[in-house]
C-alpha positions in Angstrom: -8.6 38.8 42.6 -8.8 35.7 40.6 -6.7 35.3 37.7 -7.8 33.2 34.5 -5.1 30.8 33.1 -4.4 31.1 29.7 -4.4 28.0 27.6 -1.2 26.8 26.5 -0.6 27.1 22.8 -0.2 23.9 20.9 3.3 22.9 19.5 3.5 22.7 15.9 4.5 19.2 14.5 7.8 19.2 12.7 7.3 19.3 8.8 9.7 16.6 8.1 8.1 14.4 10.7 8.7 11.3 8.3 12.2 11.8 8.4 12.4 11.7 12.1 10.6 8.3 12.5 12.0 4.8 12.3 10.1 1.6 10.8 11.1 -1.2 12.9 10.4 -5.0 12.4 10.8 -7.9 14.9 12.0 -10.6 12.7 13.6 -13.0 15.1 12.1 -14.7 18.2 13.3 -13.6 21.7 12.7 -17.3 22.8 15.9 -18.4 24.7 17.3 -14.8 25.3 17.8 -12.8 28.2 14.9 -11.4 30.0 16.7 -7.9 29.4 16.3 -8.7 25.8 12.8 -9.7 26.0 12.0 -6.4 28.1 13.7 -4.2 25.5 11.8 -6.0 22.4 8.3 -5.2 24.5 9.6 -1.6 25.3 9.7 -1.0 21.5 6.2 -2.2 21.4 6.4 -5.6 19.6 4.1 -8.1 20.6 4.0 -10.5 17.6 6.6 -11.5 15.3 7.2 -10.0 11.9 5.1 -7.0 13.4 6.2 -3.6 12.0 6.4 -0.5 14.4 7.1 3.2 13.6 8.9 4.7 16.6 10.5 8.3 16.8 14.1 8.7 15.8 15.4 9.2 19.2 18.8 8.4 21.1 16.7 6.3 23.5 14.9 4.3 20.6 18.4 3.8 18.7 20.1 2.4 21.7 17.3 0.1 22.2 17.5 -1.2 18.7 21.2 -1.2 19.3 20.8 -3.8 22.2 18.8 -6.3 20.1 20.1 -5.8 16.5 19.9 -9.7 16.1 16.1 -9.5 16.8 15.1 -6.0 15.5 15.9 -4.5 12.2 15.3 -0.9 10.8 13.6 -0.8 7.6 14.4 1.9 5.0 11.7 4.2 3.7 10.0 2.1 1.0 11.7 -1.2 1.8 9.3 -4.1 2.1 9.1 -5.8 5.2 9.3 -9.8 5.7 5.9 -10.5 4.4 6.5 -8.4 1.3 4.6 -5.4 2.2 5.7 -1.8 1.7 5.2 1.4 3.7 2.0 3.3 2.8 2.3 6.3 1.1 5.9 5.6 -0.7 6.4 5.4 -4.2 6.8 1.9 -5.7 
């Protein structure tokens, strides 16, 4: 007898997903820094200076940011980045 597999139910995204994310800005170059710090910056998804990335607010991401606080900053919701741009969808 062949049994058919039931498809897995899709998990619902949390309602307050915006509160569980971090806006990170790469604001200082990693030139002259250790290879470990350069790998952390790449691991956060940065490829260019002054780039802003949104990452989930997890202990792992927070730990990575804590290792390079002199290179990466956490932007508050609605706070403009280094170029004066605000996050889309926030009150100005």
